[in-house]
Every structure is written in structure tokens, then in C-alpha cells.
N, C-alpha and C positions, 0 to 999 in steps of 0.2 A: 925350166924355171926352178928357182930355188925358194925354199921355205926354211925359216928359222923355227925350230921346235924348242920352246923353252918349257922344261919339265919342272913343275912345282909340286911339293909335297910337305907334309908335316916333318919337322926336324926331329929325329929320334936320338942323335948322338950315340947310336949304336952301330958298330961296324957291320957291313953286310956279311952274310954267311958265305963260305966257299961255294956252296951250291948256287946261290944267287949270282955270285961273281962269274962262275962258269957259264951260266945261262946268258948273262949279259954280255959276256966276251964272245959267245957263239953269234948272238944277234949282231954285235958290232962288226965282227969278222965277215959275216954274211953280207951286211950292208955295204961294206967297202968292196967286197968281191964282185957283187951285183951292180955297184956303181951308183946306188941311191944315196949312200951316206958319204958326205964330203968331209965333215969333221964332227967330232963329239968330244965332250969333256964332262966330268962330274965335278961337283963343288965340295970342298971340305966344310966342316961345320961352321956355322956363322959366328961362333966365338972367335974364329981366326980372321974375321972380315971386319969391314967398316961401311958405313953409309955416309956418303958425302952429298949434301943437298945445298942448293943455292936458293935462297928465299929472302925477298925484300932487300937485296944487295948484300946479304951476309952469307957466309959459307959456314955450314953447320956439319960437323963431323961427329958421328956416333959410332963408337966401337961396338962390335958384336959381344955377346950373342943377342939376337933379336927375338926375345922371348915373347914380345907382345904380338908378333906376327904369327897367324895360324898356319900359313903355308909359305915357304921360301923357295927361291930358285935352287934347285938341286943339281941341275946340269942343263946342258943344251945339245942339240944336234943340227947340223946344217944339211938339208936334204936336197937332192938333185932329183926332181920329179917332172912328170909331164902334165900334171893337174893338181888342183887343190884336193880333189877326191883321193888321189894317190897319196898325198901328204897325210890326209886324215886316216887312210888305211894304214899307213906306216905308224902313225902315232898310236893307233889302236893296238897294233902288234907290239909296239914298245911297252905300252901300259899293261898288256897281258904278261909280260916278263917282270916289269918294274913293280907292279902292284898298285897300291893306292896312290892317287895323285891326279895331276892334270897336265896336259901338254897344250900350251897356247902356241898356235901356228901363226906365223907372221911371214907374208910373201916378201922376198928381198927384191928391191928395185935393181933391175939390171937394164942399162940404157940400150944395150945391143939386142934385146929381145923384141920380136914383133909386137907392135902395139904400145911399146914404151913411150913413144912420142905422145900418143893420145893420153897415156896415163899421166905423163908430166903435165900436159895441158889441163887435164882434169884436176890434178893436185894443185896447180897454180891457181885455177879458178876457185877451188874449194878454200884456199887460204887467202883469197882476195888479191891474187897477184896476176889474174888473167886479163 
């Protein structure tokens, strides 16, 4: 099963130290080598981004930086794991290297996985389509 790990933290606008980058690079290399890390990327400062929102039939575009937000998405990882518990363990290991912040874990829907049909039926029922 796959989980998307969304890393959120306070924006510092300070580049990471060489020591931090070295520790993070080792974690990433180990993850790819061991097969639990499928993809990962970090985000640049929010000043380089934008928010696009659809509300009431209008599109609202807000350029960064997003100073009113306490925590922003700083990066993501796509994890290949055997259980939610394993995804939680890996998020804990990541945070031990990354420091302050939060990893939101979201399971990725994969139609070919065992039980996916039941999951689809449950979701359809939950959203009134069953």
C-alpha cells in the first residue's frame, strides 16, 4: 500500500545547513535503497508560490508569501509500505531528522490492492452514491 506523507512546518526562509542536508540525503538514499521511498521533494519558500481557490463560482489567486499561515507544506514523500503502522514509523524517523513539524499521512487509493472494491463501495456509500 502507498501513503502520501505531507510534511508541514513553520516557514523560516533560512536555507538548511550542510549538516542537515547531509542527514536528510542519507535518509532519502536509504529509503530508495530499501524500497519504502517511491518519491520525495521539498518545497521552495512560499514567496515563490501562489494559492488558487475556487469559491462561489470565482477563481481567486493569491501570490505568496503566505505569512498568515502558521505551518506550510514544506515537502512530501510517497511511501510504499505494508501497513499504516509502518507509515507512522517512517514519519517518526523522518521527523527525527527534520525536526519541528508534522507529517500528515494519507493512504493512496490503488484499485489493484486487495479490498479496494470494498473501499470503493464504502466511499460511494459515504458520499451518497451507493
